[in-house]
N, C-alpha and C positions, 0 to 999 in steps of 0.2 A: 681531671678534677683539679680545682684550685682551692687554696685556703684564703679566706677574707681576713681582714684586719682584726675582726673580733673572734677569729678562731673557728668560725663555722665553715662547713663545707659549702662550696659554691659550684653549681653545675652549669652556670650560664656561659662560661667561657668555652665550653666543649659541647657542641650539639651532639656528638656521638655518645658522650657520657650520659646524656639524658635517657637513652634507651637502656642503660645498664642499671637503673634504679626503678623502684615502684613509682608510679605516677597516678594521679587522678585527673579528672577533666571537669571543666566547667562549661555550661552552655555558652555558646558563642553566637555569632551573627550568621544570618543566611544571606548569601549573595547570589545574584543571577549572573551567570558568566556572560550571557549574550549582551547584557546591558553594560558590562565592564569592558567589552572590546572596543577600543577607540578607533574612530575613522581617521584620526590624525597620527597614526603610528608612522614614525619616521622610517621604520624598516620597510615599509610598503611603498610610501609615496616619497618622491624626491623633488628637489627644487626645479628640476628640468621638466617635470610633468606639467601639462597645461592645467590651468585653474578650473577649467570646465569639468574635470573628473569629479570634483566635489560639489557640483551645482545641484540645486533643489529642483531639478526637472524630472517629470515622469519619464520613464524609459522610452516611451513612443516619441516624445518631443525631443528628447535627448539624442536618440538615434537619427531623427530627422535632420538635426543640426550637425551632429558630429560622427554619425555612423559611416559604415562603408560606402553607402550611395553618396552621401554628402562629400566624402573625400575622393570620390570617383575611383573606388577600389573594388567595385563589384566585378565579377568575371565578365560580364557583358561589356562594361565600360573599359575594362583593361583590354579586351579583344579589339575594340574599336580603336585603341591608341597604339597597339603593337602590330596591327595589320589591317586588311580591308576584306570585306565580305566578298566572296566569289559569287558572281552573278550567273544565275541559271533561270531560264524562263522557257515557256512553251511556245514553239514556233508553229503557227497555224498552218501555213502552206506545206511545211514538212510533216506535220502531224506528230511531233515528238519534241522532247525537252532538249534544249541545246545549251551549251555552256562555253565560255572562253577559256583558253589556256593563257596563263599569265607568265611571261618571261620563261617559257620552257619549264624546266624543272629546277630553276635556280633557287626558289623560295619554297619554304616548307608550308604545309597545309595543316590546319587544326580544325577538327570537326566539333561543333557545339552540341549540347544535349538536345537541342530542338532540330537538329539535322543541317543547320547552316554550316557552310565551310568558310573558313577564314584563311586568307594567304598571309603568312607571317613574314613581316618585312623588317623587323628591328633585330639588333644584334643581341647576343646573350647577355652583354653588360646592361642593356636596358631591362631585360627580364629580371636580372639580379636586383636592379634598383626597385622594381615593383615588389619583388620578394621581400626586401629589406623593409620597405614601407608597410607591408602587410604584417610583418613580424612585430614592428613597433605598434601598429594598430591593435594587434592581438593582445599585447602587453597592456595597452590602455584599457581595452575592453575588460580584461581580467581584473584590473585595479578598480574599475568602475563597479564591476560585479562585487568586489570585496566591500566597496563603500556602501552600496545599497543593501547589503546583507549584514551590516554590523550595527551595533547600538540599537537605538530606537527604531531605525528603519527595518530592522529585522522583525519587529512586532507590528508596527503601524504602517509600513510602507513609507513612501516619500510624500511629504506634505508640500505640494508644489503650488497651491493656490495662493493668491495674495491675501485673502481674508477667509477665516475658518471659524466655525462654531463647533466646539466639542460637546456632545451629549454623552455623559458617563452614567451608564446603568449598572450600578454595583449594589446589589441588595444582599449580599452576603452577611452573615452573622459571625463569620470567622475572621478574627482580626488579622490573622497571618495572611490570608488571601487578600484582604484590604490593603495591607502593607505592600504586597506585591504589586497590586493595581497602582497604588500611589507612587511607588518607585518607578514603575514604567512610565507613568505620566510625567513625573518630574524630569526623567531623562529625556522624554519627548520635547518638553519645553526648553530644556537647556540646549538641545542639539539641533531642533528644527524650527520651533515657534519663534526663536530669536531671529530667523532668516526670512520671515514673512512680514506683512504690514499691519494687519489687524486681527484681533481674535476675541473670543468669548467662551465662557464654560457654563454648562448647566448640568447640575448633579441631580439625578432622578431621586425624588423622595416625595413624601406627601406635600411638601411645600414647593418642590422643584426649585431648589436654590440656584440663583444665577451669580455668577462672579460679578458681572456688571449688567445694567439694564440693557445696554447696547454694546456692540463690539468696540473695543478701544485699540489705540495704536500700540504697537510693540516697542517698548523701551526696556532698558535694564530694570527700571523701577517696577513697571507693570508685570514683567515676567517673574521678578522676585515675589511680588505680592500674589500672583497666581499660584506659585509653588507653595507659599505659606498657606494659601486658601485650601489647596488640595490636601496638604498635610494635615489640616485641621478637620477633615471629614472623618466621621466616626461610624462604626457599625450601627445599623438600624436596630432599634430595641422594640419598636412597634411595627405592626403589620402595615406594609405599604399598599396603597390602593392599586387595584389592577389597571386603572387608567392612567396611572402616574407616568408611565413611559410615553404613552400617546400624547399626554399634555406637554411633556418636555419637548417632544419633536415638534409640536405645533408652535411652541415658543421659539424654537430654533429657526423655523421657517420665517419668523417675523424679524430675524436678526439682520437681514439683507447682507448676506455673505455670498462668497463664490461656491462654497461647498459646506456640507455638514459631515462631520465624522461621528458616527454612532458607535460608541465603544461599550460593548456588552460583556459583562463578567459571568461566566458559567451559564447558568440556566435563567438569569435574571429576566430576560425578555420573554420567557415562556408563559407568563401569566395571561396575557391577552393577545395571542398571536394575530388572529384575524382582525381584531380591532386595530392593532398597530398597522397591519398591512393596508387595511381599507383607508385609514386616515392619511397614510403616506400617499397612496394613489390618488385620493380625491384632492388633496392639497396641491399636488403636483400638476394635476389636470387643470385645476382652476387658476393656475399661475401662468403669466405670460412668458416668463423665463424660468422654467423649473430648475430648482437647485439640486444638483446631483448629491447623493448620499453614499458616502464610503462607510463600509461596516467593518469593524474590528472585533473579532471574537477572542476573548482572553480566558484562558484556563477552563475551557469548556470540554467536557468529556462525553457529551451526548451528540452522537452523529446526526440525530434527527434535528436537534436544536441548530447544529452547524448548517445543515441543509436549508433550514428555514431562514437563517440569517444570510446565507448566500443568495437566496431567492430575493430577499429585500434589496441587496445591492444591485442585483441585475434588474429589478423592476425600476429602481431609481437611478439607473445609468451610472452606477458607482463601481469601485473596486471592492474586493473582499479579502481580508487577511484573517488568518486564524493562527493563534500561538497558544501553546500550553506547555507545561513542564513535562519533560520526557524522562529526565533522570536526575539523580541527586547523590552526590558523593561527600564523604566525610573529609574535611580539610583541617587536620590537627595542627595547631600553631602554638608557639610559646607566647603566652600574653606578655605585654610590655607594661601593664599598669597594675598587676597583682602585688599586693603587699606580702609576698611569700619569699623570704630570703633563700629557701632552697630552690625555688623556681621549678618545682616538679609537678606543678598543675598545668595541664594543657587546656587550651581553649578549643572547644568542640565546634568549629565552624562547619557550615554546610554550603556547598557549591552546587547550584542548580543549572541545568541545561535544558533548553526548550526546543521544540520542533514547530514548524508551520504545518499544521495537521492536514488541512484539506486541500487537495491540488484543484486549482480552478479549472473550469471548462475551457476548451480550446478556443471557443468563440469569444471568451472574455479573458485573454492572457494578462498576467500581472507583470509588474516591472521585471522581476527576476527571470520569468520564462522568456521575455523578449530579449534580454541580455544573453541568455544561454543560446537562443537561436542565432543571434548575430555572431557570437563566438564560434559556434559550429560552422557557420557559413564562412567566416574569415579563415578558419583552419582548413576548410575544404578548398578554398581558393589557393592557399599556400601550397597544399599538396598537389594541386593541378599544375601550378606554375613550376614546381620542382620536377614534375614529370616531363613537362615541355623543355625545361632547362637540360635535363637529362638526354632529351631527344636531339636538341640542336646545340651540341657541344661546340666549343671553339674549333673552328676548322683548322687552326694551327696545330691542334693536337691530333685531329682525324682528318687528314687531307682527302679531298674528294678525288676518286678515280673513276667511279662509275655511279650514275644517278639512276635510281629506280623509284618512281613515284607510286608503285602499286602495293607496297608492302607497309605494314604497320610498325608501330613502336615495338610491339612484342616480337615481330619477326626480325627487327633490327637487332635486338638483344640476343636472340637465338643465333643469328647469322654471325655476329661478332664473336660468339663463343666458338662457332664451328670453324669459321674462316677468318681467323685473326690476321692473316697476312694480306687479306684483300682490302682491309680498311674501307669497306663499302658503306658509306653514310647514307642511310635511307632517309627519305625526305617527307613522307606523307604518313598521316594517321589514318587515312582512308583506305580500306581494303576493297579491291575490285574482285568480283566474283570469279573472273577468269583465272585468278592467282590460286584458287582453291582446287581446281581440277587438272587432271592430265589430259592428253589429247584424246584418249579413248573414252573418257567420260564426258567430254564437252557435248556430244551429240546425244546423250541420254536424256530422256525426259525426267522431270524432277520426281515423279512418282516412282519411276523405275530405280532411280539413283537412291531414293530413301529406302526402298525395300532391301537394298543390298548394304548401304552404308548408314542408314539412319539410326536413331536412338533405339527404336523398337527391335530393329535387326540385331543391334549389339547388346540387347537386354540391359539397357542403361536408363530406361524410363523409371520414374520415381518408385512405382510399385514393385517393379521387378527387383530393384536394389533392396527394398525393405522386406521383401516377402519372406525371406529366410530368417529375419531378425526381429519382426514385429508382429503384433496381433492385427488382424484384419479390422478395418474401421467398423464393420457391423458387429464385431465382437468386443466393443468397448465395455459393455456391461458384463461382468463376470460373476462367478460364485466362488468365494475364497473359503478354504477349509481350515487351514492351520498355518502357524508360523513355521519357518524352516527350522532345521536343527540348529541349536545353540541360541535361539531366541526364546526369551521368556514367554511362554504360552499362558494366555489368560482366558481365551475362549476357543472352544474346539467345535462349535456349531457353525453353520455356514450361511451367513447373511450375504445378500447381494451387494456387490461393490463395483466401482469404476476404476480402471487402470489409470493411474496418474503418471507414472513414469517408470522406466526400467532402472533398478538399483545396481544391478550388475548383469552378467551374462545369463543368469538363471533365476533372478529374483525381481519382483515388481512391487512397487508401492501402490497399495490398493486403498481406496477411500470408500467408506460405507455410504450407501445411497440413503439409508434412513437415518444416519448420524454422520453428516459430512465432516464433522470435526475429528472423526476417528480414522487414522490411517495405519496400515499394518504392512510389514515387509514379508511378502508371501513367496514361497517357492513356486516356480512354473508348474511343477508337478501337482500342486495342490490348488490350481486355479482351473475352473471349469467355465467354459465360454457359453454364451447364448446359443451358439451353433450346435452345442452338444444337447440341447433340450429336444425332447420328443413327447408326443402324447402318451399318457398312461395307457390308453387302449392299445397302443402299438407294442407294448412291452409283453414278452412271453412269460408264461407262468414259470415259477421257480427261478426267475431272473432277479437281478439286484439293481437298485437305483437310489438316488437321493431324492427325497420327497419332502415337501413342506409339512412340517409337524402340525397336526390339526389344532385349532383353537388357541393358537399362539401368536400374539401380536408382533413378535419379532420376525415372523415369516422366515424361520431358519429351516434350511434343508437337513435332514437327518438320514442316515443309512437305513435301507428298508428292503424287505423281500416281497416280491409280488407272488402272492399265494395262488389266486386264480380269478379269472373274470367271471362275474355272476351272470348266469343265463336269464334271458328275459329282462335284463336290467342294464342301466347305463353306468354301473359302478364296478369297481374291482376291489377285491378283499386284499389288504396289505398288512403286513406285520412289521412294525418298526423294531429297531435294535433293542429296545427295552421290553420287547414281547407285548407291546400295546398293539391291538388289532383294530382296524377301522375299515369301513367301506367307503372308498373315495370315488369321486366322479371321474369318468374316463377322459374328460375334456381338459383335465389339468395337465401342465407340463412337468416332466420329471427329467432327471439326469441319469442315463445309464451308467452303472459301474460294474466291475467284475467282482468275483467272490473274494479275492485277496484285498481289494479296496474295502469291501463291506466289512471284513474282519478287522482290518487295520483301523478304520475310522470309528468303528463301534468300540473298540478297546479304548481309543483316545477319549471318546465321549463319556464312557463309563468311569474312567479314571478321573475326569474332570468333575463329574457329579459326586464321586466319593470324596474328592479333596475339599468340598464345601463343609463337610461335617466338622463341628466344633468352631466354626467361624462365626464372629459377630456380625450381625446383619442389620439393615433397615428393611423391614418388610411390611406387607399389608396384612393387618389382622382382620380377617373377614367378619369376626364376631363384633369387634369394636368399630369396624369401618374407618380405620385410621392406620397410618404408617407409624410403626413403633420399633424401638430397638429390641433385639432378641438374639438368641444363640441357637444355631442349627444343632439338633441333638442327633438325628438319624435320618437316613434315606429310606423312604417307604414307598410301597406301591410299585409302580413302574420305574421309579428312579427320578422322575421329574418332580415328585412331591417329597417334602421334608417335614419332619416333625420339629416344630419351633417352640423353644421356651421363651416367652416374652418377658420384658423387664418387670411386669407386674406378677411374675411367677406362674401365670396361667400358661397352658400349652395348647397348641392347635396345629393343624397341618396347612401347608401352603405350597403352591407350585413355584418353581424356580424363576418363572417369568416375573413374579412380584417381589423377588429378593434382590437386594443391592448391598455391596460391601467392598472390601479391598480387592476382590476378584473382578469387580466391574471395571471395564476399560474406561479410562479417563478421557473426557472429550474436551476439546478447546471451545470454551464457551462463546456464544455469539448472541447479539441482541435479538430478543424475541424467542430465545430457546425456552422450551418447557423444561422445568427442573423439579427435583424434590429438594426442598430447603428446610432447614430446621427453624421452627418459630420459637424463639427464646422465651416468649411470654407462656406458651403452653408446653415448651420443652418436647415437642413432638415434630415430626417431619410432615410437611404439607406440600401440596401442589402449588407451584408458583411460576411466574414468567419473568425472564430476565429483562430489566429495564435499561441498565447501563453497566459498564465494566470499568473498573479502576485502571489507571494507566499501566500499572504493573501486573495487572491480571489477577491479583491476589484476593480482590473483594468484588462482590456483585451487589447491585441494588436490584431487588426482586419485588414483585407485586404478587401477594398471595391470591389464589383463586377462591373466590367466595362460593362455597358450596350450599349456602343457605338459600334455597329458592324462595323462601317466604320473606326475605329481606333483601330484595334486589336493589333498593335505593341506598343501602349502606355503602360508604366509601370503601374501596379495597385497601387492605393493609399493605403497607411497604416496609421494607427492612433492609439493612445492609448485612450480608452474610459472607463468610469466607468461602471462596470458590472451591476449596479442597474438601468442604463438607457437604457439597451439593452433588446430585447425580442428574445428568441430562437424560431426558426421556424422549422417545419418538412421539410424533403427533398421533399415531395409531394407538400407542399405549395410553397417552393422555385421554383420548376419546373413550377408550375402554374403561379406564378407571373413573372417569366422570360418570359414565353409565352405572358402574357398579356401586359407586358411593352414594349416588342420588336414588338408587332403587330401594 
């Protein structure tokens, strides 16, 4: 801390002192980190780098000009320059394939992936030169990848056409999103549009505003004017016509440009999907030279919309890019322009990070995926050359004393370790079958040899190795009972599940079949396989089994006792753990258990049912035919029913199947899941369907189910609700509730 001339304390000279005093913060600016990354960073690019690293070429064209094949650095091209192909052909008179020996065993042989063998004639120094060239090429490819994934190229891809028309469809009413779109477009014009020849802009609105009537030449003045024009666009206050986007695209086709870039914000293009698609297809079909349409999706969190936009790009022979904000962090900074002598107010800036959301299909690779593929190919060639270099070392270091062309690189390594004094340089990468057998085995038929020495004989086939450590394939569907000791148990009934993976030696991650978003860590002792199932009619009287509890949509297995089979009937009388007795059909499947297991799981289930008493729940009120808040007062009847005091002070009874609360396992929400969600207007829970999920997963956009059969034409109500206040339900339960509420 320092003292200023006027005697007041100043903290500006010591950043650490700032943290020692109380401070407040003011709203700052929001910056997109991806747009602030500069492609001209001097720490990445040097003066020695070729200028074509920063060229505005699509990756396909760039690789065609400057890639591995253009530099004659593919593995095929290198093989042709460091050796020659060994000729082998079929000799008709002899009736067999014959080949020539080249200079005895002076030269090394290399076998290519396709089976061709090449005789290596160059020295190690030549191989070292190719390796150095490939390493330099790898560095250039990595710098090129950095260039095409920085700044506006991260969002829009590379604008490589000489003339372009941009169609901007931004119908948002949120000025913050509009500012993000404007900032992205301004960065695009500063970084890429300045490098093409002609351009135009159309902004989708009721008037479909155009920057110019026809594309204009790119100059410093026209680019600055375009940036000002984009900055002056405002959020729409009136409803935009559903045909506005189609009309804007038709105007773009009249601009006589090399390509159209359709930039769609959020769900702006959802108003008239089929109209838009039909107009694009018809216009392109009627054109002698169809213009490709490249689609850019900005800040869209609806997977269905992204799929539609991608289909537009594929239909119009264009590329597809999707970009949305993935994360946001607080960046506190000391402001430089505040009139605060103490300087203890911090500016609350926000730094945003985005992702390219949708991975393009393999038949339509984008610029980034093509560069990744080239980088992997280059690295693979370097690895193979290093392997060859290790094989053909300088003969001055390893003098030749005996040449054997029948052993491989691996046998060379092993031989050098065992017989270091022999210095025997092996010359061939091709293994002849005679090197694998001793004299006694040469005359054995293959079938006899495999019976003695084969994989099956050694118990090394895939299933033999996994037999003792894994579940059989047919047992992928299992019944899970409870969590292992030490894990917080929330459900002790037994739904069907699927084994996802082994967590450790005795525990498995199981995913519910009816609710795929719910996974549990289950001990192997509490997992029952499909192979354990048997028919109820095969069970003996007084035996024990897990049987599906009747009239329960959860289809959960509960411990039971087989009382006796009914004579002259296809049923069996069964008593469940809660003393509920039912006649069940003999043709249903059950899981046999012993008496100790019956007692153990019965105690667990009863303890679970008792633990619900006094808990606050959301439950179905049969009398009101609606889901209401309430409190469980007591366990009545067989134990599956509870006495509920509802929020309106009335009381009634309800089965646990219709009760939801803190004891309900939380599910990871998915699009089109059915849920119970609160309607703030009526302050009650209703059936709904998930339409979209926020990026952080904390909020859901849901559409409530209309149960009024007399008013089917009414528009379904939508709302945004916190995900933590909803309960995911199965399709079976949804159908059951629909039937109950409409009866």
